[in-house]
C-alpha positions as CSV (number, residue, x, y, z in Angstrom):
1,M,-4.2,-42.9,3.9
2,D,-6.9,-45.4,4.9
3,N,-6.3,-47.2,8.2
4,N,-7.1,-50.6,6.5
5,F,-3.7,-50.7,4.9
6,T,-1.6,-48.1,6.6
7,D,0.4,-50.7,8.5
8,L,1.0,-52.8,5.4
9,F,2.2,-49.6,3.6
10,W,4.9,-49.0,6.3
11,Q,6.0,-52.7,6.2
12,A,6.6,-52.6,2.5
13,S,10.1,-52.8,1.2
14,L,11.7,-49.9,-0.8
15,E,11.2,-51.9,-4.1
16,E,7.6,-52.6,-3.2
17,L,7.0,-48.9,-2.6
18,K,8.6,-48.0,-5.9
19,R,6.3,-50.3,-7.8
20,G,3.2,-49.4,-5.8
21,Y,2.1,-52.8,-4.6
22,L,3.3,-55.9,-2.8
23,Y,2.6,-59.6,-3.0
24,S,1.4,-61.5,0.1
25,P,2.4,-65.2,0.0
26,A,0.1,-65.9,3.0
27,T,-3.1,-64.8,1.2
28,E,-1.7,-65.2,-2.4
29,E,-2.8,-61.6,-3.2
30,Y,-1.3,-58.6,-4.9
31,I,-2.1,-55.6,-2.8
32,C,-2.1,-51.9,-4.0
33,L,-0.2,-49.8,-1.5
34,A,-2.1,-46.7,-2.5
35,C,-5.6,-47.9,-1.8
36,G,-5.5,-51.4,-0.5
37,A,-7.1,-53.0,-3.6
38,R,-6.4,-56.8,-3.7
39,F,-6.0,-59.1,-6.7
40,V,-5.9,-62.8,-6.1
41,R,-3.1,-64.9,-7.7
42,G,-4.5,-67.3,-10.3
43,T,-7.6,-65.1,-11.0
44,V,-8.1,-63.5,-14.4
45,Y,-9.5,-59.9,-14.4
46,P,-11.2,-58.1,-17.2
47,L,-10.2,-54.6,-18.2
48,G,-11.9,-53.2,-21.2
49,S,-11.9,-55.9,-23.9
50,A,-8.8,-57.6,-22.5
51,L,-8.1,-60.1,-19.7
52,Y,-5.2,-59.9,-17.3
53,E,-3.6,-62.2,-14.7
54,A,-3.5,-60.7,-11.1
55,G,0.1,-59.4,-11.2
56,K,-0.4,-57.5,-14.4
57,M,-3.8,-56.3,-13.3
58,T,-2.3,-54.8,-10.2
59,E,0.3,-52.9,-12.3
60,L,-2.4,-51.6,-14.5
61,H,-4.6,-50.7,-11.5
62,V,-1.7,-48.6,-10.0
63,E,-1.2,-46.8,-13.3
64,Q,-4.9,-46.1,-14.0
65,A,-6.2,-45.5,-10.5
66,H,-3.2,-43.5,-9.1
67,G,-1.3,-42.2,-12.2
68,S,1.8,-44.2,-11.1
69,A,3.6,-45.2,-8.0
70,F,5.7,-42.0,-8.5
71,Q,2.6,-39.8,-8.5
72,F,1.1,-41.6,-5.5
73,L,4.2,-41.2,-3.4
74,L,4.7,-37.6,-4.4
75,S,1.1,-36.8,-3.5
76,L,1.6,-37.9,0.1
77,D,1.5,-35.3,2.9
78,K,4.7,-33.3,3.1
79,K,5.1,-34.6,6.7
80,L,5.8,-38.0,5.1
81,T,7.8,-37.0,2.0
82,G,9.8,-34.2,3.7
83,L,9.3,-32.2,0.5
84,T,8.3,-28.6,0.1
85,D,5.6,-27.7,-2.4
86,H,8.3,-26.1,-4.6
87,Q,10.4,-29.3,-4.5
88,R,7.3,-31.4,-5.2
89,R,6.5,-29.3,-8.3
90,L,10.1,-29.5,-9.6
91,L,10.1,-33.3,-9.2
92,E,6.9,-33.5,-11.2
93,L,8.6,-31.6,-14.0
94,F,11.8,-33.7,-13.8
95,H,9.7,-36.8,-14.0
96,R,8.2,-35.5,-17.2
97,G,11.7,-35.5,-18.7
98,L,11.8,-31.7,-19.4
99,T,15.1,-30.0,-20.0
100,D,16.4,-27.5,-17.4
101,G,15.4,-24.6,-19.8
102,E,11.9,-26.0,-20.2
103,I,11.5,-26.4,-16.5
104,A,12.8,-22.8,-15.8
105,K,10.2,-21.5,-18.2
106,E,7.2,-23.6,-17.0
107,A,8.0,-23.1,-13.3
108,D,8.7,-19.4,-13.9
109,I,12.3,-19.6,-12.5
110,G,14.8,-17.2,-13.9
111,S,17.7,-19.3,-15.1
112,T,18.7,-22.9,-15.8
113,S,21.5,-22.5,-13.2
114,T,18.8,-22.3,-10.6
115,I,17.3,-25.5,-11.8
116,R,20.7,-27.2,-11.7
117,N,21.1,-26.0,-8.1
118,H,17.8,-27.6,-7.2
119,R,18.9,-30.8,-8.8
120,F,22.0,-30.8,-6.7
121,V,20.0,-30.1,-3.5
122,L,17.7,-33.0,-4.2
123,R,20.6,-35.4,-4.9
124,E,22.1,-34.4,-1.6
125,K,18.7,-35.1,0.1
126,Q,18.7,-38.5,-1.6
127,K,22.2,-39.4,-0.2
128,Q,21.2,-38.3,3.3
129,A,18.0,-40.4,3.1
130,K,20.0,-43.4,2.0
131,V,22.5,-43.1,4.9
132,F,19.6,-42.5,7.4
133,L,17.8,-45.6,6.1
134,A,20.9,-47.7,6.6
135,I,21.3,-46.3,10.2
136,M,17.7,-47.1,11.1
137,E,17.8,-50.6,9.7
138,L,21.0,-51.3,11.7
139,L,19.3,-49.9,14.8
140,E,16.2,-52.2,14.2
141,R,18.5,-55.2,13.8
142,N,20.2,-54.5,17.1
143,T,17.1,-53.8,19.2
144,P,15.0,-56.5,21.1
145,K,11.7,-57.2,19.3
146,R,9.4,-55.9,22.1
147,Q,11.4,-52.7,22.4
148,T,12.2,-52.0,18.8
149,F,12.5,-48.3,17.9
150,I,10.1,-48.2,15.0
151,G,7.6,-50.5,13.2
152,I,5.0,-52.9,14.4
153,P,4.5,-53.5,17.3
154,R,7.5,-51.2,17.5
155,S,5.6,-48.2,18.9
156,A,6.5,-45.5,21.4
157,R,3.1,-46.2,23.0
158,Q,4.4,-48.7,25.5
159,V,1.8,-49.9,28.1
160,D,3.9,-49.3,31.2
161,E,3.5,-48.0,34.7
162,R,1.8,-44.8,33.5
163,F,-1.2,-47.0,32.8
164,A,-1.5,-48.6,36.2
165,I,-5.2,-49.4,36.3
166,T,-7.2,-50.4,39.4
167,Q,-10.0,-52.9,39.2
168,E,-12.5,-50.2,40.0
169,E,-11.2,-48.0,37.2
170,N,-11.3,-50.9,34.8
171,E,-14.9,-51.8,35.6
172,K,-16.1,-48.2,35.5
173,V,-14.6,-47.7,32.0
174,L,-15.9,-51.0,30.6
175,A,-19.4,-50.2,31.9
176,Q,-19.3,-46.7,30.3
177,Y,-18.0,-47.8,26.9
178,L,-19.7,-51.2,26.8
179,P,-23.2,-50.4,28.1
180,Q,-24.8,-53.5,26.6
181,G,-22.2,-55.8,28.3
182,P,-18.7,-57.1,27.7
183,G,-19.6,-58.7,24.4
184,G,-20.1,-55.2,22.9
185,P,-20.8,-53.1,21.0
186,L,-18.7,-50.1,22.0
187,A,-20.7,-46.9,22.5
188,T,-17.7,-45.1,21.1
189,F,-13.9,-45.5,21.1
190,P,-12.3,-43.4,23.8
191,A,-9.8,-40.6,23.0
192,K,-8.1,-40.6,26.4
193,E,-5.1,-42.9,26.4
194,K,-5.7,-44.6,29.7
195,R,-9.3,-45.5,28.8
196,K,-8.1,-46.6,25.4
197,V,-5.7,-49.0,27.0
198,I,-8.5,-50.5,29.2
199,I,-10.7,-51.1,26.1
200,L,-7.7,-52.6,24.2
201,K,-7.0,-54.9,27.1
202,H,-10.6,-56.1,27.0
203,L,-10.5,-56.6,23.2
204,H,-7.2,-58.5,23.6
205,K,-9.0,-61.1,25.7
206,Q,-11.3,-61.9,22.7
207,F,-8.4,-63.8,21.0
208,E,-6.9,-67.1,22.0
209,P,-3.2,-67.1,23.0
210,G,-1.0,-69.1,20.6
211,K,-3.6,-69.1,17.8
212,K,-2.9,-67.5,14.4
213,Y,-5.7,-65.4,12.9
214,T,-6.1,-64.1,9.3
215,E,-6.8,-60.4,8.9
216,Q,-10.4,-61.3,8.0
217,Q,-10.9,-63.3,11.2
218,V,-9.5,-60.4,13.3
219,N,-11.8,-58.0,11.5
220,G,-14.8,-60.2,12.1
221,I,-14.1,-60.3,15.9
222,L,-13.5,-56.6,16.2
223,Q,-16.4,-55.6,14.0
224,A,-18.8,-57.0,16.7
225,F,-17.4,-54.3,18.9
226,Y,-17.0,-51.3,16.6
227,P,-17.7,-50.5,12.9
228,D,-14.3,-49.1,12.4
229,Y,-12.5,-52.4,13.1
230,A,-9.4,-51.3,11.2
231,T,-8.8,-48.6,13.9
232,L,-9.1,-51.2,16.7
233,R,-6.8,-53.6,14.9
234,R,-4.2,-50.9,14.3
235,Y,-4.3,-49.8,18.0
236,L,-4.0,-53.4,19.2
237,I,-0.8,-53.7,17.3
238,E,0.5,-50.2,18.2
239,Y,0.1,-50.8,21.9
240,G,1.7,-54.2,21.8
241,F,-1.3,-56.3,22.4
242,M,-1.0,-58.1,19.0
243,D,1.6,-58.7,16.4
244,R,1.5,-59.8,12.8
245,T,3.6,-61.0,9.9
246,P,5.0,-58.2,7.7
247,D,2.6,-59.0,4.9
248,G,-0.4,-59.0,7.2
249,G,-1.2,-62.7,6.4
250,A,-1.3,-63.8,10.1
251,Y,-2.1,-62.1,13.4
252,W,-1.7,-63.3,17.0
253,V,-2.0,-61.9,20.5
254,L,1.0,-61.1,22.6
255,T,1.0,-62.3,26.2
């Protein structure tokens, strides 16, 4: 999944995930959760010989570019879906509306009773997921914002005493990764976490406290330092240097 919209994907509601896109009131855009394509409200888009308003065009885009929201979600890595390859295959066949007998034949499974058992297992998995989701949402509701268990900037990557940095260390790392000066560009983005924090702290200073920025403005500032500005933006949020609205319409630095 592209870093440009990974955060937006995880902020989407269940209903938005099911339809494959969300609407951002801040930017008045419909945004595809599979690829990040954006369609501006009020704009008419051509498709073949027809014209479609932005909302309908987004629906058609999800279907034509990604098969469907179902197909896109099912194609995600098994680490995200929690599905085995066998379960993924069965869900594809269930989605096609095949009977248990047809599925048993196509999947080369001996009997329809085996298919019925798989249906039962998947229904149990659905129930467990529903309960777990409710538990995590209650946990989020009861946890202070800066220490939230999951989400943005709700990251386990807290900048704490493990990242105590001396002035000498700070200057040495900045000189190494910003050889042309503090205004950039970065020679590369460090892999080691302590160095990464030093660079992120420096980037954090490029933004004015209390000011709201659009995603495009954030990208513009970060692009002067590194071509992969989406990675910088994501890390600034993950490490708690910045926060944003759930729809990505506004960003601001945390002090």
